[in-house]
N, C-alpha and C positions, 0 to 999 in steps of 0.2 A: 504493500500500500504506500509506504514512504521509503525512499531509497536515497541515501547520502553517498556520493561517490567522489572522493578526493576534495571535499569541501574546505575551502580556505576563505577567511574573512579578516580584514584589517580595519582598525580605526586609525587612520593615518598610517604610521609605521608600527603601531601596536597590534600584534596578532591577537584576534579575538577567537577564531576557530582555526585549528591547525590540522589539515589532512584528515578530516572526519570521513570514515567509511563504516556505514552501518545500515541496517534496514529494520523497518517495523512491518511485520507481516499482517495480513488481514485478520481481524479479530484478536490481535495481540494487544496486551497492555504493557507499555514500556514506561518505567519510571526513571527519570533522569535526576541524579543527585550529585552532590559535590559541594565544596565550600563556596562562599559568596565570591562572585567575580570569576567563576570557573568557566563561564561561557554557556551555561545551561539555558538561560532565557534567550540569549542570542541565537542558539541553535534552533530552539523551537519556533522562534519568530522568522527564521529563514524559510520555514515550510510553507507559510502563506505570503511570503515575500514582504513582510513588514521590515525585514532586514535584507539588504542585498548581499550577495557573495561576490568575491573577486575571481574565484576559479572553482572548477568542479561542476558536477551535475547533480541536481536534486530533482527526483521524480516523485510526483504524487499521483497514485493510481495510473501510472504510465505516462503522465504528462510532465514535460520538462518545465518546472516552475519558473526557472530563471532565464528561459529563452526570451527572445524579443517578441513580445505579443502586445496587442492593443490593450488599452485600458479597459475596454469592454470585456475582452477575453480574460483579463486579470481579475475583474470583478466577478465574472462567472466562476473562475477557479476558486476565488476566496469564498464564494457562496457555498461551495462544497466542502469547506474545511471549517468545522465548528471550532471557535476559539473563545476560551474563557480566561479573562484577564485577572490579574491580582486585584486591581480596583475595578469595581463591578461595571462601570461605564454604561449604566442605565440612563435613559432619557428622563430627567427629573419631572418634566412637564407632562409626561404620558403616564397613564395608569399602568399597573402591572400587566394587565391583559393587552393593552395597546403596545407596550414594549415588545411582547412576545409575537404579536400579530404583524408588526411593522414590516419586517424583511420579507416574509412570505407574500404580503400584498404588494409592496413596492418593487421588490426585486424579481419575484417569481410570477407576479401577476395573478395570484390566487384570489378568488372572490372573498370578500370580507366575511361572509357567512361561513364559508369553509375554513378560512384562516382562524376565525373565532372558535370553531369547533375543535380544531387541532390544538390551539393555544390552551383551551380549557382542559383538554386531555393531558397536555404536558404539565400544566400547573398542578393538576391532580397527581401526576407522576412524581413531582418533586415536593408534594405535600403542601401546596399553597393555593389550592382551588378557592379557599375562603378569602384569599387576599386579592382576588382578581381586579377588584375596583379600587384598591388602595394605590397610593403613589409611593415611589421608592423611599422618600423621606419618612414615610410612616412605617417602614420595615426595619428590622434589625439587619446587621451586616450579613449574617448567615442567610437570612431570608432573601436579601438582595442578590447574593451570590447564587442561590438556587434559582431565582428568576433569570439570572444571566445564563445559567445552564439550560433552562427551558427555552430561552430565546435562541441559543445556539442550535438546540435540537429541532427547533421549528423549521429550519431549512433542510431537514433530513440529510445531514452530512454523512458521508461514509466513514469519516474519522473525526475525532475530537481531540483538540489540543488544550491542555491546561497549564497556564503559566503561574505557578505558585498561587493556586486559587484560595488557599486558606491563610496565607501569611498576613493579610490585613484584618483578620478576624480575632475577636476575643476567644480565649481557649475553649469556653463552653459552647461556642458556635461552630467550632471546627468539625465536630462529630457529625452534625446534621448535613454539612456539605459533603464530607467523605462518604456518608451513607448513600447519598444520591450517586456519587461516582462509583461506589461498589456495585450499586444496582445496574448501572450502565455496563460495567465490566461483565457482570453475570449475564447480561443480555447479548454479549458478544460484540459490543462496540469496539472498534479499533481506537486505542487511546495512547496518547503520548503525554506524560504528566511530569512537569518540573515541580518537585515538592521536597520539603524538609520533613514530611511525615513518614518516618521510617517504618512505623507499624503498618501504614497503608501499603508501602512498598513490599513489605514482607508478606502481607496477606493477599494482595490483589495482583501484583505485577507478575507477568510471565518472564520479563527480563528486567534487570536493573543495569542502567548505564551509569558509570562513575566518571565524572569529568574533573579535570583540574588544569588551569592555565590554558584553556582553549582546546585541550586534547581529550579524546575519549580513551581513558586509560584501562577501563575494564567493562566488559559486558558479560553478565552471568545470570543464572537463575537466582531468585532470592535466597534459596537455601545455600547455594554455593557462595554468593556474595556475603551474606551475613554470617555464614558458618566458617568459611575459609577464604577470605579475599586474597587474591594473588598479588596485586600490585602493592608495593610498600606504602604508597600515598593513600590508597584505599584502606589499608590496615590502620594507618595513623588516624584517618578520618573517623573510622568506626570506633577506635579506641578513645578518641576525644569525646565522641557522642556518649559512650558508655560511662565516661568519667563525670559527666554533668549531673 
């Protein structure tokens, strides 16, 4: 579903991603972890071209994401990649229901009645059907993030990207968002998640990728990564986490 081939990215002369070669298979959940500044968010943002690359090939469902394409084609590609940000990015002047309906109506041209039906189903799926008429400011952070997930799902994307979706939340709200993500994983959604939630990685991931200084240093099953990490930097990272 997602293929990174020799991906390199620089900010000026500073390397942000260095020779990344990896793939996310259809239906697979990959958790990307590593210390702050390791390139995790940059990597995930290259998948829908929020970040440009300097060299390499990145394919999403067979399409070369960073090829020269029109803005219309780029918008179509992005509409097929669900993206959940650290900050919820909901439209404050729209109700919860209208936030979820907006893209299917405006981008996909779905009739409002059908979009409303889909949006209500998705809000029920994330446990927020009772909040459909509320505005984002009336919701907790955890509720806003669950609306953001419903909004991304409304476009029926074949894959979902999560960029530290719980890092802006109070600790008691983290669980409700992770529960929704666990449900998506059980349903077979292809997912790529940048997160510091190691229990989520242990329970839900098919693969764990460990990054540092823009390099993908380790790719392993959760049992192998948490049980016997191979790279010395990964060993140190996990040792530091356990010491907290």
